[in-house]
Each structure stands twice: as structure tokens, then as C-alpha cells.
matplotlib code that plots the C-alpha trace (Angstrom):
import matplotlib.pyplot as plt

x = [-20.5, -19.7, -18.0, -15.2, -15.1, -13.9, -11.8, -10.2, -9.5, -7.8, -10.4, -9.3, -12.6, -13.9, -11.7, -13.4, -16.8, -15.9, -14.8, -18.0, -20.1, -17.8, -18.7, -22.3, -22.7, -22.5, -19.4, -22.2, -23.0, -19.8, -18.8, -22.0, -20.4, -17.4, -18.7, -21.2, -18.4, -15.8, -19.1, -19.5, -15.7, -15.9, -18.8, -17.2, -19.7, -22.6, -25.9, -24.6]
y = [20.4, 16.5, 16.8, 19.5, 17.1, 14.3, 16.4, 17.4, 13.9, 13.4, 11.6, 11.8, 11.1, 14.1, 16.5, 16.6, 16.4, 19.4, 21.5, 20.5, 22.0, 25.0, 26.0, 25.2, 26.9, 30.9, 32.1, 32.5, 29.0, 28.1, 29.7, 28.6, 24.8, 25.4, 26.4, 24.0, 21.6, 23.2, 22.8, 19.7, 18.7, 20.5, 18.7, 15.3, 14.4, 14.4, 16.2, 17.1]
z = [5.7, 5.2, 2.3, 3.8, 7.1, 4.9, 2.9, 6.2, 7.4, 4.3, 2.4, -1.3, -3.1, -1.0, -2.7, -6.2, -4.8, -2.6, -5.2, -7.3, -4.7, -4.0, -8.0, -7.2, -4.0, -2.9, -0.7, 2.0, 1.7, 1.6, 4.7, 6.6, 5.3, 6.7, 10.1, 10.4, 9.6, 12.5, 15.1, 14.2, 14.7, 18.2, 19.2, 18.1, 15.5, 17.9, 17.1, 13.6]

ax = plt.figure().add_subplot(projection="3d")
ax.plot(x, y, z, "-o")
ax.set_aspect("equal")
plt.show()
């Protein structure tokens, strides 16, 4: 989730970490993490 948020905010170093994590995660885990990232952004990072 946090790597996805960092990548969407333009942190270049996070792209490599996100790629590495995606190789280790299942498609459903990736989908869940992306959903959590979207929820976190909607909440303005409160309660994430």
C-alpha cells in the first residue's frame, strides 16, 4: 500500500520497490493493496 502511494506521489525510488513487491505478491494481494491505497488517499492518510 505505502509503496503504491509513494509511487503515485512521484517518489522515483518507490517504483523499484513496487516492482519487486509485485513480483512477490499474488494478483489478489496487489488488488487489495491498491484498494487500501485508494482508501487511504480518500481519508487524507488518516487512520491508514
